[in-house]
Residue, then its C-alpha position, 0 to 999 in steps of 0.5 A: x721756831x724763831x719769833x718774826x716781825x709781822x711783816x716777816x710772817x706776811x711774806x712767808x705766808x705770801x710765798x707760800x700762798x703763791x707757791x701753792x697756787x702756781x704748783x711750781x715751788x718757785x716765786x718770783x720777786x714780781x709775784x710777791x710784789x704784787x701779792x704784797x702790793x709793794x715795789x719789787x725793790x722792797x721785796x728784794x730787801x725783805x728776801x735778803x732778811x729772810x735768807x739770813x734767817x734761813x726761811x728761804x733759798x734766794x739768790x739774786x735775779x733768781x726765783x725764791x723757794x721756802x726752805x723747810x724751816x719757812x715752810x714749817x713757818x708758813x703752816x704754822x701761821x696758816x694754822x693759826x689763821x684757820x683756827x682763828x676763823x673757825x673760832x671766830x664763826x663758831x663761837x662769836x657769830x662772825x659771817x664768813x666774809x667777816x672773819x678773814x680780816x681779823x684772823x689776819x691780826x690774831x695769827x701773829x700771836x705767838x702763844x703756842x699754848x694758846x693755839x693748842x688750847x684754841x684748837x682743843x676748845x674747838x673740838x680739833x676742827x679739820x676745816x675752817x669755815x671756808x672749807x680750807x683744811x686746818x695744818x696739824x701741829x706737826x704740819x701735815x695737811x690733808x690733800x683734797x680731791x675736790x673738783x672745780x664746780x665748773x668741771x662738773x658735767x651736767x646731770x652730776x650731783x655734788x657737795x660744795x666743800x670749799x671756795x677758792x675765793x674768800x674775799x667778802x664781795x665773793x662770800x657775799x654773792x654766795x649768800x645771796x644764793x644761799x650757797x654754803x659750804x655743805x650744800x648739795x647741788x645737781x648741775x642742770x645745764x652748761x651754757x658753752x657761750x659764757x661758761x655759766x651753769x645752771x644748778x638745782x639746790x636741794x630745795x628744788x631752786x634753779x640758780x644760774x651761776x657765772x662762770x667766775x663763780x663756778x671756777x671758785x667753788x670746789x665740790x665733791 
């Protein structure tokens, strides 16, 4: 795998993230610019470089798509990021709202041997602290069957398995409710007016969650 600059890796990861979230497999220049918080002209310059390295399929004025090599690179970066998050959370006692920013820096370390040793040291974890699957060395990544909490019917029971929003404010809000990965909930009532729901925890505590929270919690 060819060595890339930190900025090139961030673009590859951003394109993969957008492709994964929009489900189309194609990404516009404006979507990348918004994700990277930069100007479309700057994005276009980078896309030319990535195209020259055969990491993306790119034609001027058309949408972008990762090549097979680009996808492999994105999954490798994602694997490193999620392993480092797991290490920080499990071994260094970082909270789950702190690990992302630090892992953003560590994910650019290129030593494959280090990542292999890290994976082994952690016991080959399958999920990171936010419930996201960790890609295998060959790039395989499990397909989740989880649903949004907002889709669960009144009276049904479920377990939190992942969060869609990994920003610090969202995770800190969950901490205020003592909600973490693995928490079991019973949906008691849904509010048609604003989409909020009332849930009961394993400790028989009742919590009213806003729709914004419910659409960012993945459950099984």
